[in-house]
N, C-alpha and C positions, 0 to 999 in steps of 0.2 A: 428414438433418435431423430432429430430434425435434420432438414436438408442443410442447415448452416454448417454442420460438422462434416458432412460428406461432399458438399458442393460449395467451394469457396465463393463462387459467383452469386450464390443465394444469400450470402450474409448481408444483413443491413449495414448501411454506411454508419461508421462511428462518428458522432458529432465531434468537432474539433476540440471543444472544451473538455471532453472526457477522454481523449486519446492519451495513452501512457507513453507511447513512443512516436517520434516523427516518422515519416515515410522512409527516410534514409536510415534511421536507427532500427526500424522494424526489418528492413532489408538485411542489415548486418546481423541482427539478432536471429533471423531465419537461417542464415548461413552458419552461424555459430551453433544453433540448436541442431541442425542437420549433422554438423561435425560431432557434437556431443553424443548424439544417438549412435553414430558410427563407432565412437570410442566405447560406449557401453556394450555394443556388439562385440568389440574386440576383447573387452574385459570378460565377457561370458566365455569366450574361446581361449582365454589365457592358458598356455601350456601347463602352468603350475597349478591350475584349478580355477574354477569359476569365481572371479573376484566378487561379483555381486552376492553370491552365496556365502563367501568367506566373510563378507561384511555384515552378514546376518539378515539379508533380505529374503522374504518369502518368495517361493517360485511355484507357478502353476503352468503346466504344459498341456495344451488341449490335445485331444485325439487327432491323429494324423489326417483322418478323413475330413476334419473341420477346416483345414487349410487356414488356420488362424495363427496369430502371433503369440508366442509365450509371453507371460507377464511376470514382473518382479514387483514386489510391494515392500515398503519400509514404513515404519512408524515415525512420525515427526512430532515435534513439540506441540503441546496443546491438544493431544489426543487425535491428531489427524494422520493422514496417510499420503504417501506419494506412490504412484503406480506407473511403471514403465512398460511400454511395448515398443516394437519396432516402428510403429506408425505415429507415436506421440507419447504424451505424458499427462497424467491426471494428478491434481493436488487438491486435497480437501481438508477442512477443519470443521468439527461440529459447531453448530450455531452460527456458522458463517456461510458455508456452502462449499462448492468445488469449482475448479476450472479445468478445462481440457485444452491443451496446446498441441495442435497437429504438427507433424514433422515439417511439411512444406507450407509455411504460413504462420508467422509468429503472432497470432491473434487469439487471445484467450476467450473461450466460450464458457458461459456460466450456467450452473445448475444449483438450486438450493440444497441438493443432496451432497453430503460431505464425503461420500464414498461410492464406488462402483460395485457391481455384482462381483462376488468372489471368483466367478468363472468367466467374466467378460474378457474376451480376447480378440474382438473385432469391433470396428467402428459402429456397426449396426447394433451391437450389444451394449453400448454405453447408454446412460440415461439421457433424457431429453436435454439438449444443450442449445444455447442460443446466445447471441450477443447481449450483454447486460443492457438493461433499460432503466433509466432514472438514476439520480445521483446516489441513492443508497446502494443499489446493485453495483454501480461502478466503484463505490468506496470499498465494497467487499472484494471486488475483482482486484483492485490495487493491493489490498492486504494479502490476498492469496498469491498474487503474482510475486510480490515481495518475498513471501515465504518460500515459494518454489525456486526463485533465483538464488536466494541465500542457501537453500539446501544443495543446489547443484554446485555452487561455489565451494561449500564445505566438502562435498564429495571429491572435487578435484584437488583440494588441499590435501585430503586424506590419501589420494592416489600418489601425489607428489612425495608425501612424507613416507609412505609405505613402500612404493615401488620405484620412486625416483623419476625425474623428468625424462631421462633417457627412455624409460618404458613408454611414456605417453608419446614421445617423439617417434618411436618405432610404430606405434598405432597409427599415427598420421602418415608416416611413410608408406605403410601398407595400403593406404587409401589411394595413392597415386594421383592426387590432385592437390592444387594449392590450398593450404589451410586457410580458414577464415581468420584465425589468429594462431600464432605459434603455440606450441604445447606449453611453454613456460608461462604464457599469459592467459591461459584459459580460465583459471580460477579468478584472476583479477578482472577479466572481462565480465564474468557473471556478477561479480561484486559491484562493478560500476552500474550495471543494469538494475540491481537491487537497490542501490543508493538513489538512483533516479526515481524509483517508485516511492522511496521514503521522502524525498524532497517534494514530490508532487503532493503527497498526502499532507506534509507539513504546511505547504503553501495553502492548500485548500482549508486546512483547519484554521489558519490565521485569517483567511478570507471570510470564513464563517463567523469568527469572532468580531471582525470589523462590521460584517453585515448586522449582527446583533446590536453592536454599538450604535450604528446609524439608525436602527429601528428605535432604540431608546431616545436618541437625540430628537428624532422626528416626533415621537410621542410627547417629549417635553415641550417642543416648539408649538405643538397643537394644543397644549394644556391651557387652562384659564389663567394660571399664575406660573411664572417662570422666574426662579430665583437663582442668583449666581452660585450660591453655595450648594445647590442641588444639581448643577451641571455635572455630566460625566466626563472625566478626563480620559482621553483615549489610552494614554500610556498606563494609567492606573487600572483601566479596565482589562487590558491585555496582560498586565503584570501586577497581580494582587499585592506583591510585596512593596509596591510603590504607592499604595493607597494611603492617604493622609488620615490621621486621627482627628476627630473634631476638636477644634481649639477651645480652650476654656475661656469664657468671657468674664473679665474682671469687673467687679462692681464699681460704679462711678463714685468718685469721692463726694462726700456730703457738701463740700464747698461749692461744687459745680451746680448742685441742685438749688442752693440758696441764691446764687447769682441769677439763675433762670427765673426763680420766683420774684426777685426784686425787679427784673426787667419787665416781667408780665404786669406787675402792679403799676409801674411807670406808664406803660402803654394804656392802662385803663384809667389813668388820671387819679389814681389813689396812691400816690407816692407816700410811703411811710417815713417818719422822722425818727432818728435815733434818740434815746433818752439822754 
């Protein structure tokens, strides 16, 4: 476990071009995540029975002498897992990696591992985690973050449908502090954050396509011969359905060839006479 997960001040600064959320959005998301973890804690203590267990999540409780947090794990689409503790959440998918989001600080830390140890119940027992480095790792972090946010939104939709908004409102009332968002808006708030991740990924995909296009145009401009018919149309490049088929070239009429031959003979001083 690196210092980045245990000590927020040790985390490297995230370059502006790779940030998922602005400072203001991250502050609101941190408050919302803290509220969500509180609600999961109330779900565990539900008088009618542990809600997380009733939803099919796996449970592991460490020995009391370990002074560690119980963990809950659920399978997600793509063969991945989501793991919940009182101190944060881990989300991982095979061949992509995993992210850990700590309770007080909505900054995803990345690991190439898609899962944590089955008995990990403390920060120091998590795999090596650090801020993503390079465009490829940040692409993976955005995909994982989008999956985590969508999973939380789906969870809250399920709570509202199964237990009703009044139940979640009571959970927030027991907290005795102003909610980050009202109970009725929790699922929508997580959906908005997930959509932001999708928009960022879509913009970067488009930017990558334009970068490839500019590279092609530059290569054409540096070539020895540059023909109009070989130029790349930006709109056709980004949307293959708009690409034009090569036009068929019609043969020139024979009369045009005869006229050109007659003019060439006149220029050579060998004008021919008709019989």
